C-alpha positions in Angstrom: 6.8 22.7 14.7 4.6 21.4 17.2 5.5 17.6 17.7 3.3 15.0 19.1 3.9 12.0 21.6 2.7 8.6 20.2 0.2 7.1 22.7 1.9 6.3 25.9 5.3 5.4 24.3 8.4 8.0 24.6 8.5 8.5 20.9 8.1 12.1 20.0 7.3 12.8 16.0 6.2 15.2 13.5 2.6 14.8 13.2 2.5 14.2 9.7 5.0 11.3 8.9 5.7 9.3 5.5 4.0 6.2 4.6 6.9 4.7 2.4 5.3 1.9 0.4 6.4 3.6 -2.8 9.8 4.0 -2.0 11.5 0.9 -2.9 7.9 -0.8 -3.1 8.8 -2.1 -6.8 6.4 -5.1 -6.1 3.4 -2.8 -5.3 4.2 0.1 -7.7 6.3 -1.3 -10.4 6.8 2.1 -12.3 8.5 3.7 -9.2 12.3 3.8 -9.3 14.9 3.8 -6.5 16.2 7.2 -7.3 12.2 8.8 -7.3 12.2 7.0 -3.6 15.2 8.6 -2.6 13.8 12.1 -3.7 10.7 11.2 -2.0 12.8 10.8 1.3 14.9 13.6 0.9 12.0 16.0 0.5 10.5 14.5 3.5 13.5 15.0 5.8 14.0 18.6 4.2 10.7 19.3 5.5 10.5 18.4 8.8 9.1 15.1 8.8 10.6 12.6 11.3 8.5 9.6 11.6 8.8 7.3 8.8 6.9 4.1 8.2 7.9 1.0 6.1 7.7 -2.8 6.1 9.4 -5.7 4.6 6.8 -6.2 2.0 7.7 -3.0 0.6 10.0 -4.1 -2.0 11.0 -7.4 0.3 13.2 -5.2 2.3 14.2 -2.6 -0.5 12.0 0.0 1.1 14.1 -0.5 4.3 17.6 -0.3 2.3 16.6 2.8 0.8 15.7 4.5 4.0 19.3 3.5 5.4 21.0 5.1 2.4 19.2 8.4 2.6 19.0 8.4 6.4 22.9 8.4 6.5 23.0 11.2 4.1 20.8 13.2 6.0 20.0 12.9 9.8 21.2 11.3 13.3 19.9 8.1 13.3 18.2 9.6 16.8 16.6 12.0 15.4 14.5 9.9 13.2 11.6 7.5 14.2 11.6 4.5 12.5 8.5 2.1 12.1 8.5 -1.3 10.3 6.4 -4.2 9.9 6.6 -8.0 9.2 4.5 -11.1 8.8 4.9 -12.0 5.1 7.3 -15.1 4.4 7.5 -17.2 1.2 6.6 -20.8 1.3 7.0 -23.0 -1.8 6.6 -19.8 -4.0 3.5 -18.5 -2.4 3.4 -15.7 0.1 1.9 -16.7 3.5 1.8 -15.1 6.9 3.7 -15.9 9.9 3.5 -14.6 13.3 5.4 -17.4 14.8 8.0 -16.3 17.6 10.7 -17.5 15.9 9.9 -15.7 12.6 8.8 -12.2 14.3 12.3 -12.3 16.3 14.2 -13.3 13.4 12.5 -10.3 11.2 13.2 -7.8 13.8 17.1 -8.3 13.2 16.7 -8.6 9.7 14.9 -5.2 9.3 17.5 -3.9 11.8 20.1 -5.0 9.4 18.3 -3.7 6.5 17.7 -0.3 7.9 21.4 -0.1 9.5 20.0 0.5 12.9 20.7 -1.2 16.1 17.1 -0.5 17.4 13.8 -0.2 15.9 11.3 2.5 17.4 8.2 0.8 16.5 8.0 -2.7 15.1 4.4 -4.0 13.6 3.1 -7.2 13.5 2.0 -6.5 9.7 -1.0 -9.1 9.3 -2.1 -12.0 11.5 -1.7 -15.3 10.7 -4.3 -18.1 11.4 -2.4 -20.3 13.9 -0.1 -18.6 16.1 -1.7 -17.5 19.5 -1.3 -13.8 19.3 -0.3 -12.8 22.7 2.4 -15.0 22.1 3.7 -13.0 19.5 3.6 -10.1 21.4 4.9 -11.4 24.2 8.1 -12.0 22.5 8.1 -8.8 21.1 8.1 -7.2 25.0 11.0 -9.4 25.6 12.8 -7.4 22.8 11.4 -4.0 24.0 12.7 -5.1 27.4 15.9 -5.5 25.9 15.7 -1.8 24.1 15.9 -3.9 21.0 12.4 -2.0 20.1 10.9 0.7 21.8 6.9 0.3 21.2 5.1 -2.6 19.9 2.3 -2.4 17.3 -0.1 -4.5 15.3 -1.6 -3.9 12.1 -4.9 -5.2 10.2 -6.1 -6.7 13.3 -9.9 -7.6 13.9 -11.2 -6.5 17.0 -11.4 -10.4 18.3 -7.3 -10.9 17.1 -6.6 -7.6 18.9 -8.2 -8.5 22.3 -6.0 -11.6 22.2 -2.9 -10.2 21.3 -3.2 -7.5 24.1 -4.3 -9.9 26.7 -1.2 -8.8 29.0 -1.5 -4.9 27.8 1.7 -4.8 26.1 0.3 -3.1 22.8 1.3 0.4 22.1 0.1 1.2 18.9 -2.6 -0.1 16.3 -2.6 0.9 12.7 -5.7 0.2 10.7 -7.6 1.1 7.5 -9.4 4.4 8.2 -10.3 7.8 6.3 -13.1 9.6 5.9 -14.5 7.7 3.3 -14.3 4.6 5.5 -14.8 5.0 9.0 -15.5 1.4 10.1 -12.7 1.7 12.8 -14.6 4.2 14.6 -17.1 1.3 15.7 -14.8 -0.9 17.9 -11.1 -0.1 17.1 -10.9 3.5 18.0 -12.8 3.2 21.0 -10.6 0.4 22.2 -7.6 2.6 21.6 -9.2 5.3 23.6 -9.9 3.0 26.5 -6.7 1.3 26.6 -4.6 4.4 25.9 -3.1 2.9 22.7 -2.4 5.0 19.7 -4.1 4.6 16.4 -2.3 5.1 13.2 -4.5 5.1 10.1 -3.3 4.0 6.8 -4.6 5.0 3.3 -5.6 8.2 5.0 -6.2 10.0 1.6 -8.2 7.1 0.5 -5.8 6.3 -2.7 -5.8 10.0 -3.5 -9.7 10.2 -3.3 -9.4 13.0 -0.9 -7.0 14.9 -3.0 -10.0 16.1 -4.9 -8.4 15.1 -8.4 -11.1 13.0 -9.8 -14.4 13.4 -11.2 -17.4 11.5 -12.5 -15.1 10.9 -15.9 -12.2 9.7 -14.0 -10.9 6.1 -15.2 -8.6 3.7 -13.1 -6.2 1.3 -14.3 -4.4 0.5 -11.3 -5.7 -1.2 -7.7 -8.5 1.5 -7.4 -10.3 -0.7 -10.1 -10.9 -3.2 -7.1 -11.5 -0.6 -4.7 -15.4 -0.4 -3.7 -15.0 3.7 -3.2 -14.1 4.0 -6.9 -17.3 1.7 -8.1 -20.6 2.6 -9.4 -23.0 4.7 -7.0 -20.7 4.7 -4.3 -17.9 6.7 -6.7 -20.6 9.5 -7.4 -21.7 9.6 -4.2 -18.3 10.1 -2.7 -17.3 12.7 -5.3 -19.7 14.7 -4.1 -18.8 14.4 -0.5 -15.3 15.4 -2.0 -16.5 18.5 -3.5 -18.0 19.6 -0.3 -14.7 19.3 1.1 -13.0 21.1 -1.9 -15.4 24.0 -1.3 -14.4 24.4 2.3 -10.5 24.1 1.2 -10.8 26.8 -1.0 -12.4 29.0 1.5 -9.6 28.2 3.8 -6.8 28.6 1.4 -5.6 25.1 1.9 -5.7 21.5 -0.2 -8.7 19.4 0.3 -6.2 16.5 1.7 -4.8 18.7 4.5 -8.1 19.3 5.6 -8.8 15.8 5.9 -5.3 15.1 7.5 -5.9 17.8 9.8 -9.2 16.5 10.9 -7.8 13.0 11.9 -5.1 14.8 14.0 -8.2 16.3 15.7 -9.7 12.9 16.8 -8.9 11.1 20.1 -6.1 8.5 20.2 -4.8 9.7 16.7 -1.4 11.3 17.6 0.3 11.1 14.0 -0.6 10.4 10.1 1.6 8.6 7.6 0.2 9.7 4.3 1.9 8.0 1.1 3.7 10.0 -1.7 5.0 9.1 -5.1 6.7 12.3 -5.6 8.1 15.3 -4.2 5.1 17.5 -5.0 3.1 15.2 -2.9 5.2 15.1 -0.2 5.4 18.9 0.0 1.7 19.2 0.3 1.5 16.8 2.9 3.9 18.9 4.9 1.3 21.8 4.7 -1.0 19.6 7.1 1.3 20.1 10.0 0.9 23.4 11.1 -3.2 23.6 9.8 -5.3 23.6 13.0 -9.1 23.3 12.3 -11.9 25.3 14.7 -14.3 23.1 16.6 -16.9 24.3 14.1 -14.6 23.2 10.7 -13.9 19.7 12.4 -17.7 19.0 12.8 -18.6 20.5 9.5 -16.1 17.7 7.8 -17.2 15.1 10.4 -20.9 16.1 8.9 -19.8 16.2 5.2 -18.8 12.6 5.7 -20.7 10.8 8.1 
């Protein structure tokens, strides 16, 4: 399998990793079980995925704990690249975002304990707060990086203004942001910034909450978070269906799944070194794995770009 280096870091990963918000993330998907999460992780390891993306918020640490359990069964720690994130804190029963140096440093050590490791490959500030100077947060993470406690520094869900403040000293290695063929706002500022600064961009929701799998039609109804997603509403939903139908035609011609065309298209873009599609069952994991070896021609890349422009 051809592996990839994440930006300017020393992290070498499978181009398709696993987003684990459904692994232990019972506060996000209340129908998921721990056993189901373990099966997803085992399937990911079996097919060669070695890049796992998790967060404290996924089950309030439970995702990290399940990863530790299965990692102990399956792999040497040094063979897996672990990314995790923190920012959520409870205050009087409410969730608040906290980027303070004290909280962020504590979060790194708490995550290490749950993951059963003495270092974290990639640590993200999950969401910005409203108070902390962002360069102070990143400066504290840089000190941990210098000590070998983390190997790379990332931010997630930051606006362009917040990103520029956070990266004042040039310490950010990875940016994670909402990006897929149906939501391409990041092409306006975040991705060009990554290209300019040598930062790797990791898209989340790369399959647009399942839209790019081609499994929906005009009669589909939704009883989950998609009910509030603009992609799945009214005229936009019908227009997006038309775009995905074109992708399905190309996928049939190439004898691949539509979602794998999407994943391969991201991997052909500048500054995107790896993708982290989520999965709620083993079948989805195995399907995502097929994208690892899919290479698109220049004309195919251009055609997909035009479909979703």
